[in-house]
Structure formats: C-alpha cells, structure tokens
N, C-alpha and C positions, 0 to 999 in steps of 0.2 A: 182520563187518557194520556198519554205518553206523551212527550212533545219530542220527545230524538230517541235513539236509540246506544248504547254506550255499547264501550270498547269492549266490556267483556260478551254483550251479544256479539257482537260484529266480530269478531274470535268464535267461536259457536258457531253463525252460521258461516261462515269459512270451513270448518271441521267439516261440518254437516254434511256439505256440498262440495269441497273438496274433488272427490272425485270428477263433479261434475266441471268447476272451475278447470281443475287440470286437462278434463278432455276439451274443451274450449280453446285453453289455453295452447295446446300442442296444435291440435288444427289451426289454430292461428299462422302458429309456428310453422308445420306443413307449408299450410298457404304459401308461406312466403317463401319457402325455400325454394317450392315449383317456380312460381317467378320468380325466381330467380336466376335460379336453373336453365327453363323453358322457354318464359315467353318473353322477358324483357333480354330489352337485344344491348350486346355489350360496347361499351361506347371507350373509346382510346383519345389519349390526347395527343397532338405533336404540339410544343411550342417553340418561338423562334424571337431573338432578339434582332432588329434591325438599326443598324447605326446611322443617322444621317449629319456629312458633315457641320463640326462647326459654327461653320463662316454661314450655315444659312439662319437666318432670323427665326427668331422663335416661333413668330406671328406664320410664316411660311410654314413653319413642321406643323405646326397644330390644322392649318389647312392640310397637310399632307394626311395628317391624322384622320380627318372625317371623310377626305377621300375613301381613304379603306375602311372607314366604317359602314361607309354607304353599302358596302358587300356583303354587310351581317343581314339575311336576309329574314325575314319570318319564314315559319314554317310551311306557310298554306304556297309559300312562290317559292319553294324548289319542288326539282325534279326527285331528291331522293333528302329526305331530311336529317338521315343521319350521320352523312359525311358532309361536313359544310363549314365551313367558320362562322367562328364562335363569341371569338374577343379581339378588339385591336386596343392596344393602350398603349399614352403617352406615357413613360417611368417619369415621375414627378423629379424638376430639376433636373433633366434628363433629355438628349437627345434621341432615349432609344427606343423604336417601336417595339410592343409588345407582342405578339398574333398565338395564336392561338388556333389552331382546325381539329377538328372531331371526326372521326372515322369509326367502322365498325369495324375494324381488324389492326393490326399494329402495322401491316405494308401498306395498306388504306390511308389509314391516317398519317404516316409518316409520308410516303409516294404524294397523295394529293399536297398535304400541307404543303412540304417542301415546292412541290409543283407553283401553286397562288404563293408563299412568299420571291419565289423569281421574277412572278410577274406582278408581284406588288415595285419590289424592287426593280424594275425596267420602266413601271408608269412613273414611278418618283424618279429617279433618272434622267426620264426623257425634260419631268417639269424644271427640275434642278438647275441642269443640265444648257436648258435653254435660258433662264434666267442669265448662268455664270456666261454666257456664250455675247448676252446684251450686253453686258457689264463690259464683258472685251472687246467687241466690235465696237463699241463707243470709247474705252479707250486708244482704238487701233485709229475709227475717226480722228477724233480728238489728236494723235500722233500726224495722221498724212497730213492733216489741215497745217498743221504746227511747220513740218515738214517741207512742206510745199509754198508754202509765208518763205522759211526757207531758204528755197532757190530761189522761188521772183529776187528775194531783194537782193542775197548775197552773191549768184551765181549768176549774175547775167550775162557774164560776161564766158563762162564757161559752156560747154554743150551740153545743151537741155536733155537731149539725154543718155549724158551719163552718169547726170546724177539722175534723171527717173528712174532709171534702170540698180542702182542704186539703197530706191527708196522699194520698190518693188524688190530687191530680195532685201531688205530688214524686214516690209513688211511676213514676209514665207518666210523671216530665223522664227519671228515673235511667233507664227503658226504653227510653226515646230517645236517652238518649246511650250507652251500655253497648255496648262494642266486642268483639265474638270473636276472636281470634287464629285465622288456621287456617294449611296450608299455603301452599306456593306454589312451584309451578315456576317455576325459577329456570336452566333450562338445558335445552333439548331441541335434539338434535344433529341434524343433517343428515346423511341417509344414501346414504353414497357408494356412487357405480356401482360400486367393484371389493368381490367379495365376499371374508370376512375368511377365506371355509372355501370350498373349499379355498383354499390357500397354492398357485401351481399353479410358479411360479417354486423358493420352497422344495421343492415335491415332485418334480421333474424334476431337477433337482440333486442332492438326497437318495437319487432311484432312483438316478441315471446312477453315483454312486460306488456307491451296495450292492450292484449286479450287477457293476460290477468289479470287487470284493472280494472275494463272492463266488464268480464265473467266474474269478478268477484260484485263489482256495483252494483248489476245486475240483480246476482243473490240477495243483496247485501238489502237495495230498494226492495224489490221484493214481497221481502221480510219486513219493513218497515211499513209499507204497505198497505200490509195483511192484519199486521196486528193494531194501526192505527184507523181500522173505517169502523 
C-alpha cells in the first residue's frame, strides 16, 4: 500500500478535476464579490493630529491620552457600531495625539470625526488651562504677598489707598497679559472616496486563491483516501 502521493499523481488529479476545481474557485470568488458589493458595509476613515503644548509634562499628556481612549467603546455598547472612534494614539517621542474616526460615508466620517476632535480639544483645554491657571494664580498670590509686605514696611508714611490702587492695577495688567497654552489641531485629513474596508481587490484575490487551494486539496485528499483504503 502506498503511503503517499506523488507530484505526477497530484497533477493528474488536478487535470482530471480541473472543471470542478474551476467551478468551486469561481464560486468562492463570485461570493466574495457579492459580499464586497452588496453585503459588507463600506467604512471610511478620518484622521486628525492634536498637538499638546510642549510645556505640558509627558505624564499629564499620557493621562490626557488615556482619558480619550476611554471614549473607544466595544460595539455592543454603541448605538451605531459603524460610525465610531477607533483609535487614540500618542505618537512616540512627541506630544502629538493621533485620532481615527470611522464612518459609513466620507461625509459622515469627516463630519463626526471633526465634531469629536473639537470636543476632545475642548476637554483637553479645560484640563490643561485649569492647571496653568493654578500655577498663574499661585504666582500672583506670591506677588501680592510680597507687594503687601513692601507696602507695610516701606510705605507706612504714604497713603495706603494709593499703593493698594497701584497693586490692584498691577494685578489687572498681569491678568490681561497672561496667555494660557491650548491644544492645537495641526492636521485634519480629507476622507477619500475609497473605503478602507472592505479591501475589495485584496479580498477577491485572496478568496480566489483560497477557493483554488481548498478545492484542489479536497480532490487530492479524496483521491488519496480512495487509493489507500
């Protein structure tokens, strides 16, 4: 009893069953085309880059990224599983946050993606501006304390109201000149008309070869079993 099957026999089986193999392969290919064109939901992708001010510490930037990552939800938690946030990523050795939004049309992906990015930037600004305000306020309070000491010990013979007015004006000037850094949208990509999924050409070609391999393997295995029983 033979323990294997030679290349010559394999080629003979393929030649004998070429019509069957062709039909099965074409059937697989046809089904993949139907899936891509009629069944699969086309998915388009919107990408954006948000720059966090360089003055913000890397630890805080990582915290901001984690806050945004919490917006990525599993499909069962979403009302619309096809229009959603799919990626929030901090680019290596930078303060750039990459955001990817998917939608069922170029218009939806771009509109909803931009809406999300604007909301994300507003939340980021709220956090980082609040921290900057705290630092600024601490510096102002320090200035107030020193100036009061200066008034107390050096201007005892002058009108206290005059110096307090001067101090108040100085504080107001500081408020006008203070600048709080905010997140910046530095890249907002156009959504191409070609969907990112399904990858029609890749899927059709892959299915063609899969059908070819599976059908060939089926008839070769059938031949082998028949001749070794």
